[in-house]
C-alpha atoms as a printed R data frame, in Angstrom:
    type eleno elety resid chain resno       x      y       z
1   ATOM     1    CA   MET     A     1   0.000  0.000   0.000
2   ATOM     2    CA   SER     A     2   1.256  3.482  -0.835
3   ATOM     3    CA   ASN     A     3   2.547  5.517   2.074
4   ATOM     4    CA   GLN     A     4   0.139  8.216   3.241
5   ATOM     5    CA   THR     A     5   1.307 11.807   3.006
6   ATOM     6    CA   ILE     A     6   0.086 15.131   4.299
7   ATOM     7    CA   THR     A     7  -1.593 15.732   0.950
8   ATOM     8    CA   ASP     A     8  -3.320 12.350   0.815
9   ATOM     9    CA   PRO     A     9  -6.465 13.118  -1.250
10  ATOM    10    CA   ARG     A    10  -8.448 10.493   0.631
11  ATOM    11    CA   LYS     A    11  -8.555 12.797   3.637
12  ATOM    12    CA   GLU     A    12 -10.567 15.354   1.685
13  ATOM    13    CA   LEU     A    13 -12.894 12.645   0.391
14  ATOM    14    CA   ILE     A    14 -13.454 11.490   3.982
15  ATOM    15    CA   ALA     A    15 -14.426 15.017   5.062
16  ATOM    16    CA   THR     A    16 -16.700 15.445   2.041
17  ATOM    17    CA   ALA     A    17 -18.343 12.050   2.546
18  ATOM    18    CA   ARG     A    18 -19.049 12.925   6.186
19  ATOM    19    CA   HIS     A    19 -20.582 16.246   5.127
20  ATOM    20    CA   PHE     A    20 -22.753 14.594   2.465
21  ATOM    21    CA   TYR     A    21 -23.794 11.913   4.962
22  ATOM    22    CA   GLN     A    22 -24.906 14.605   7.383
23  ATOM    23    CA   GLN     A    23 -26.922 16.238   4.597
24  ATOM    24    CA   GLY     A    24 -28.812 12.958   4.111
25  ATOM    25    CA   TRP     A    25 -27.276 12.451   0.663
26  ATOM    26    CA   MET     A    26 -25.294  9.288   1.488
27  ATOM    27    CA   VAL     A    27 -27.547  7.404   3.919
28  ATOM    28    CA   GLY     A    28 -26.788  3.825   4.878
29  ATOM    29    CA   THR     A    29 -23.900  2.848   2.636
30  ATOM    30    CA   ALA     A    30 -25.148  4.753  -0.433
31  ATOM    31    CA   GLY     A    31 -23.060  6.886  -2.766
32  ATOM    32    CA   ASN     A    32 -19.438  6.904  -3.843
33  ATOM    33    CA   LEU     A    33 -16.594  9.386  -4.237
34  ATOM    34    CA   SER     A    34 -13.363  9.105  -6.190
35  ATOM    35    CA   VAL     A    35 -10.279 11.186  -6.929
36  ATOM    36    CA   LEU     A    36  -7.852 10.766  -9.815
37  ATOM    37    CA   LEU     A    37  -4.101 10.489  -9.197
38  ATOM    38    CA   SER     A    38  -1.176 11.578 -11.365
39  ATOM    39    CA   ASP     A    39  -0.650  8.081 -12.801
40  ATOM    40    CA   ARG     A    40  -4.339  7.967 -13.910
41  ATOM    41    CA   SER     A    41  -5.210  5.501 -11.168
42  ATOM    42    CA   PHE     A    42  -7.915  6.631  -8.755
43  ATOM    43    CA   TRP     A    43  -9.048  6.132  -5.191
44  ATOM    44    CA   ILE     A    44 -12.724  5.244  -4.763
45  ATOM    45    CA   THR     A    45 -14.772  4.546  -1.659
46  ATOM    46    CA   ALA     A    46 -15.120  0.837  -0.964
47  ATOM    47    CA   SER     A    47 -18.498 -0.852  -1.245
48  ATOM    48    CA   GLY     A    48 -20.797 -1.443   1.723
49  ATOM    49    CA   LEU     A    49 -19.365  1.115   4.157
50  ATOM    50    CA   SER     A    50 -21.007  4.035   5.947
51  ATOM    51    CA   LYS     A    51 -19.833  7.237   4.301
52  ATOM    52    CA   GLY     A    52 -20.087  9.052   7.616
53  ATOM    53    CA   GLU     A    53 -17.382  6.919   9.243
54  ATOM    54    CA   LEU     A    54 -14.662  6.432   6.633
55  ATOM    55    CA   SER     A    55 -10.920  6.158   7.262
56  ATOM    56    CA   THR     A    56  -8.078  6.185   4.734
57  ATOM    57    CA   SER     A    57  -8.067  2.381   4.745
58  ATOM    58    CA   ASP     A    58 -11.677  2.329   3.449
59  ATOM    59    CA   PHE     A    59 -10.727  3.096  -0.154
60  ATOM    60    CA   VAL     A    60  -9.849  0.966  -3.137
61  ATOM    61    CA   ARG     A    61  -7.270  2.037  -5.720
62  ATOM    62    CA   ILE     A    62  -8.085  1.256  -9.343
63  ATOM    63    CA   TYR     A    63  -5.251  1.312 -11.892
64  ATOM    64    CA   PRO     A    64  -5.634  1.958 -15.638
65  ATOM    65    CA   ASP     A    65  -4.720 -1.669 -16.389
66  ATOM    66    CA   GLY     A    66  -7.568 -2.882 -14.149
67  ATOM    67    CA   ARG     A    67  -5.390 -3.782 -11.184
68  ATOM    68    CA   VAL     A    68  -7.073 -3.262  -7.801
69  ATOM    69    CA   GLU     A    69  -5.227 -2.297  -4.616
70  ATOM    70    CA   THR     A    70  -6.858 -2.484  -1.173
71  ATOM    71    CA   ALA     A    71  -5.830 -2.283   2.464
72  ATOM    72    CA   SER     A    72  -7.755 -5.459   3.211
73  ATOM    73    CA   SER     A    73  -8.900 -8.460   1.182
74  ATOM    74    CA   HIS     A    74 -12.498 -8.006   2.355
75  ATOM    75    CA   LEU     A    75 -12.788 -4.571   0.700
76  ATOM    76    CA   LYS     A    76 -14.448 -4.381  -2.700
77  ATOM    77    CA   PRO     A    77 -14.679 -1.436  -5.113
78  ATOM    78    CA   SER     A    78 -17.915  0.516  -5.267
79  ATOM    79    CA   ALA     A    79 -20.538 -1.071  -7.522
80  ATOM    80    CA   GLU     A    80 -20.376  2.079  -9.689
81  ATOM    81    CA   THR     A    81 -16.600  1.978 -10.199
82  ATOM    82    CA   ALA     A    82 -17.076  1.484 -13.945
83  ATOM    83    CA   ILE     A    83 -19.008  4.760 -14.146
84  ATOM    84    CA   HIS     A    84 -16.075  6.611 -12.571
85  ATOM    85    CA   GLN     A    85 -13.677  4.879 -14.971
86  ATOM    86    CA   LEU     A    86 -15.785  6.014 -17.923
87  ATOM    87    CA   ILE     A    87 -15.950  9.611 -16.692
88  ATOM    88    CA   TYR     A    88 -12.158  9.786 -16.313
89  ATOM    89    CA   THR     A    89 -11.721  8.285 -19.781
90  ATOM    90    CA   LEU     A    90 -14.222 10.498 -21.619
91  ATOM    91    CA   PHE     A    91 -13.434 13.761 -19.826
92  ATOM    92    CA   PRO     A    92  -9.653 14.231 -19.394
93  ATOM    93    CA   GLU     A    93 -10.202 17.389 -17.329
94  ATOM    94    CA   ALA     A    94 -12.022 15.389 -14.638
95  ATOM    95    CA   GLN     A    95  -9.984 14.889 -11.466
96  ATOM    96    CA   ALA     A    96 -12.807 13.939  -9.096
97  ATOM    97    CA   CYS     A    97 -16.156 12.200  -9.491
98  ATOM    98    CA   TYR     A    98 -18.923 12.260  -6.849
99  ATOM    99    CA   HIS     A    99 -22.224 10.358  -6.712
100 ATOM   100    CA   ILE     A   100 -24.981 10.952  -4.145
101 ATOM   101    CA   HIS     A   101 -28.550  9.757  -3.548
102 ATOM   102    CA   SER     A   102 -30.448 12.925  -2.639
103 ATOM   103    CA   ILE     A   103 -34.239 12.968  -2.489
104 ATOM   104    CA   GLU     A   104 -34.410 15.913  -4.886
105 ATOM   105    CA   SER     A   105 -32.277 14.212  -7.546
106 ATOM   106    CA   ASN     A   106 -34.666 11.263  -7.569
107 ATOM   107    CA   LEU     A   107 -37.782 13.432  -7.611
108 ATOM   108    CA   VAL     A   108 -36.719 15.606 -10.557
109 ATOM   109    CA   ALA     A   109 -35.776 12.556 -12.625
110 ATOM   110    CA   ARG     A   110 -39.452 11.555 -12.442
111 ATOM   111    CA   PHE     A   111 -40.734 14.908 -13.662
112 ATOM   112    CA   LEU     A   112 -40.672 13.626 -17.231
113 ATOM   113    CA   HIS     A   113 -40.381 10.371 -19.169
114 ATOM   114    CA   GLY     A   114 -37.659 11.566 -21.541
115 ATOM   115    CA   ASP     A   115 -33.899 11.227 -21.252
116 ATOM   116    CA   THR     A   116 -33.059 14.908 -20.697
117 ATOM   117    CA   LEU     A   117 -34.049 17.175 -17.807
118 ATOM   118    CA   PRO     A   118 -34.233 20.905 -18.690
119 ATOM   119    CA   LEU     A   119 -32.923 23.166 -15.924
120 ATOM   120    CA   PRO     A   120 -34.291 26.594 -14.979
121 ATOM   121    CA   PRO     A   121 -31.974 29.514 -15.868
122 ATOM   122    CA   LEU     A   122 -30.882 30.136 -12.294
123 ATOM   123    CA   GLU     A   123 -27.819 32.126 -11.274
124 ATOM   124    CA   MET     A   124 -26.403 28.930  -9.751
125 ATOM   125    CA   LEU     A   125 -25.620 27.643 -13.257
126 ATOM   126    CA   LYS     A   126 -22.663 30.041 -13.360
127 ATOM   127    CA   GLY     A   127 -21.052 27.932 -10.661
128 ATOM   128    CA   LEU     A   128 -21.345 24.984 -13.041
129 ATOM   129    CA   GLY     A   129 -19.561 26.853 -15.831
130 ATOM   130    CA   VAL     A   130 -22.593 28.172 -17.734
131 ATOM   131    CA   TRP     A   131 -22.050 31.893 -18.344
132 ATOM   132    CA   GLU     A   132 -24.942 32.825 -20.601
133 ATOM   133    CA   GLU     A   133 -27.957 35.086 -20.346
134 ATOM   134    CA   ASN     A   134 -31.111 32.969 -20.065
135 ATOM   135    CA   PRO     A   135 -29.155 29.742 -20.639
136 ATOM   136    CA   CYS     A   136 -30.756 26.675 -22.149
137 ATOM   137    CA   CYS     A   137 -29.257 23.863 -20.127
138 ATOM   138    CA   ALA     A   138 -30.213 20.266 -19.359
139 ATOM   139    CA   VAL     A   139 -28.998 17.189 -17.483
140 ATOM   140    CA   PRO     A   140 -28.949 13.805 -19.269
141 ATOM   141    CA   ILE     A   141 -30.967 11.026 -17.626
142 ATOM   142    CA   PHE     A   142 -30.111  7.328 -17.834
143 ATOM   143    CA   THR     A   143 -32.111  4.233 -16.952
144 ATOM   144    CA   ASN     A   144 -31.145  2.525 -13.707
145 ATOM   145    CA   HIS     A   145 -30.375 -0.927 -15.117
146 ATOM   146    CA   LEU     A   146 -29.612 -3.727 -12.676
147 ATOM   147    CA   GLN     A   147 -26.305 -4.320 -14.454
148 ATOM   148    CA   VAL     A   148 -24.029 -1.286 -14.098
149 ATOM   149    CA   SER     A   149 -22.217 -2.346 -17.265
150 ATOM   150    CA   GLN     A   150 -25.397 -1.611 -19.253
151 ATOM   151    CA   ILE     A   151 -25.646  1.867 -17.741
152 ATOM   152    CA   VAL     A   152 -21.996  2.488 -18.613
153 ATOM   153    CA   ALA     A   153 -22.495  1.313 -22.206
154 ATOM   154    CA   GLU     A   154 -25.434  3.694 -22.676
155 ATOM   155    CA   MET     A   155 -23.475  6.578 -21.155
156 ATOM   156    CA   SER     A   156 -20.515  5.898 -23.410
157 ATOM   157    CA   ASP     A   157 -22.621  5.727 -26.571
158 ATOM   158    CA   ARG     A   158 -24.521  8.902 -25.755
159 ATOM   159    CA   PHE     A   159 -21.650 11.049 -24.513
160 ATOM   160    CA   LYS     A   160 -19.407 10.205 -27.461
161 ATOM   161    CA   ILE     A   161 -22.078 11.692 -29.724
162 ATOM   162    CA   SER     A   162 -23.476 14.405 -27.467
163 ATOM   163    CA   PRO     A   163 -21.288 15.490 -24.517
164 ATOM   164    CA   PRO     A   164 -23.253 17.107 -21.671
165 ATOM   165    CA   LYS     A   165 -23.238 20.889 -21.349
166 ATOM   166    CA   ILE     A   166 -22.603 20.679 -17.619
167 ATOM   167    CA   PRO     A   167 -20.546 17.994 -15.843
168 ATOM   168    CA   ALA     A   168 -23.482 16.110 -14.371
169 ATOM   169    CA   LEU     A   169 -25.799 13.194 -15.097
170 ATOM   170    CA   LEU     A   170 -28.842 11.593 -13.509
171 ATOM   171    CA   ILE     A   171 -29.652  7.920 -13.195
172 ATOM   172    CA   ARG     A   172 -33.402  7.657 -12.729
173 ATOM   173    CA   ASP     A   173 -34.392  6.479  -9.224
174 ATOM   174    CA   HIS     A   174 -30.709  6.344  -8.336
175 ATOM   175    CA   GLY     A   175 -29.150  9.784  -7.958
176 ATOM   176    CA   ILE     A   176 -26.832 12.441  -9.361
177 ATOM   177    CA   THR     A   177 -23.213 12.100 -10.476
178 ATOM   178    CA   VAL     A   178 -20.893 15.058 -11.102
179 ATOM   179    CA   TRP     A   179 -17.250 15.399 -12.103
180 ATOM   180    CA   ALA     A   180 -14.845 18.326 -11.882
181 ATOM   181    CA   SER     A   181 -11.234 19.451 -12.175
182 ATOM   182    CA   SER     A   182 -10.684 19.119  -8.420
183 ATOM   183    CA   PRO     A   183 -12.332 17.534  -5.368
184 ATOM   184    CA   GLN     A   184 -13.271 20.999  -4.096
185 ATOM   185    CA   ALA     A   185 -15.004 21.851  -7.367
186 ATOM   186    CA   ALA     A   186 -16.844 18.507  -7.402
187 ATOM   187    CA   ARG     A   187 -18.179 19.209  -3.906
188 ATOM   188    CA   ASN     A   188 -19.362 22.641  -5.048
189 ATOM   189    CA   TYR     A   189 -21.022 21.127  -8.127
190 ATOM   190    CA   ILE     A   190 -22.958 18.615  -6.018
191 ATOM   191    CA   GLU     A   191 -24.220 21.381  -3.740
192 ATOM   192    CA   LEU     A   192 -25.146 23.675  -6.644
193 ATOM   193    CA   ILE     A   193 -26.951 21.050  -8.697
194 ATOM   194    CA   ASP     A   194 -28.858 19.785  -5.672
195 ATOM   195    CA   TYR     A   195 -29.896 23.383  -4.901
196 ATOM   196    CA   ILE     A   196 -31.243 23.664  -8.442
197 ATOM   197    CA   PHE     A   197 -33.115 20.380  -8.040
198 ATOM   198    CA   GLY     A   198 -34.521 21.590  -4.716
199 ATOM   199    CA   TYR     A   199 -35.742 24.751  -6.438
200 ATOM   200    CA   MET     A   200 -37.422 22.684  -9.154
201 ATOM   201    CA   VAL     A   201 -39.199 20.505  -6.583
202 ATOM   202    CA   ALA     A   202 -40.361 23.557  -4.619
203 ATOM   203    CA   ALA     A   203 -41.488 25.344  -7.803
204 ATOM   204    CA   ARG     A   204 -43.574 22.360  -8.883
205 ATOM   205    CA   LYS     A   205 -45.142 22.055  -5.442
206 ATOM   206    CA   THR     A   206 -45.994 25.766  -5.441
207 ATOM   207    CA   GLY     A   207 -47.527 25.460  -8.877
208 ATOM   208    CA   ILE     A   208 -49.701 22.522  -7.829
209 ATOM   209    CA   GLU     A   209 -50.879 24.376  -4.720
210 ATOM   210    CA   ALA     A   210 -51.679 27.473  -6.805
211 ATOM   211    CA   GLU     A   211 -53.788 25.359  -9.164
212 ATOM   212    CA   ASN     A   212 -55.632 23.817  -6.219
213 ATOM   213    CA   ASN     A   213 -56.436 27.245  -4.799
214 ATOM   214    CA   LYS     A   214 -58.055 28.557  -7.969
């Protein structure tokens, strides 16, 4: 196992996972976080562990050749490891990839039956890199297949033809995944996109109540 250093990126993932857990975004053992290293390997949270109680030994290192490094033989990579691998392959600027299971991300994915969720032109989109007046922006939605490999294949096919405008995707009834050029930026993206989803849920609820009061 590699020696830990003061700049061990797992320490930031641990702090972020604890924060997300406290927000109710990584309940039980849900969700996964990863960070890319200089040799293109990446650390990812191990499967089946509470994200509110992680230590540096609770990560699995995945190498470009498929080799897996763990602190213990009982640790297994997250079930969504292949999604992180795809993100790092398709988007060279990505240095961190975060996936959470927030209530809002699951609600908004059910607002429509299509495979793209239009977003309101909120100021928060600037934090996601969209600097336009009245931007037309959307998040791609994928089916939550039992086999993660099928989800990955559909993501690969779609993104090679039509890359997303913002670094985020939804898996219906599963949650939101974002990627960014640093762990700090990925944390910001999660918070911004979930704020937007919260706004959309609140706006729909307000609209329904207004209709009922007519």
